[in-house]
C-alpha positions in Angstrom: 47.5 4.3 46.2 47.3 6.2 42.4 44.1 7.4 43.3 44.8 8.7 46.8 47.8 10.3 45.5 45.4 11.9 42.7 42.9 13.2 45.2 45.5 14.7 47.3 46.8 16.5 44.1 43.4 18.5 43.6 43.2 19.1 47.6 46.4 19.5 49.4 50.0 21.0 48.6 51.1 17.9 46.1 51.2 18.5 42.5 50.7 14.8 40.7 50.3 15.0 37.1 50.8 11.2 36.9 49.3 9.1 39.7 50.6 5.5 38.6 54.1 6.7 38.3 53.7 8.4 42.1 52.2 5.6 43.5 55.7 3.6 42.5 57.8 6.1 43.5 55.9 5.8 47.1 56.1 2.2 46.9 59.9 2.2 46.1 60.7 4.9 48.6 58.7 3.6 51.4 59.3 -0.1 51.1 62.5 -0.4 49.1 65.0 -0.3 51.8 63.5 -2.7 53.8 62.9 -5.2 51.4 66.9 -4.6 50.1 67.9 -5.1 54.2 65.3 -8.2 54.7 66.8 -9.7 51.6 63.1 -9.7 50.0 61.9 -11.3 53.2 64.2 -14.0 53.4 65.6 -12.5 56.6 63.9 -10.8 60.1 63.6 -7.0 59.8 63.1 -6.1 63.8 59.9 -3.6 64.1 61.9 -0.9 65.7 64.1 -0.6 62.5 60.9 -0.7 60.0 60.0 2.6 61.0 62.5 5.4 60.2 62.8 4.0 56.7 59.1 4.4 55.7 58.8 7.7 57.5 62.1 8.5 55.3 60.4 7.4 52.6 57.4 9.0 53.0 58.9 12.3 53.5 60.8 12.0 50.1 58.0 11.3 48.0 55.7 14.5 49.7 58.7 17.0 48.8 59.1 15.1 45.4 55.6 15.9 44.9 55.3 19.0 47.0 53.3 21.7 44.3 55.6 24.5 44.2 
């Protein structure tokens, strides 16, 4: 994940000075809500409820690392 973000920093509209930290941010933003709602995997979470939190996390991360 970190190397993919570093690659995008060079070619896309992203500014990623610390790819390792950006990868952690991405994973927390995309998976954190699901993990919390599913109580770390002990409760099932319907698939249709997973899409929106993931998409929202992706958007938040991209906005946070958007080149200005």
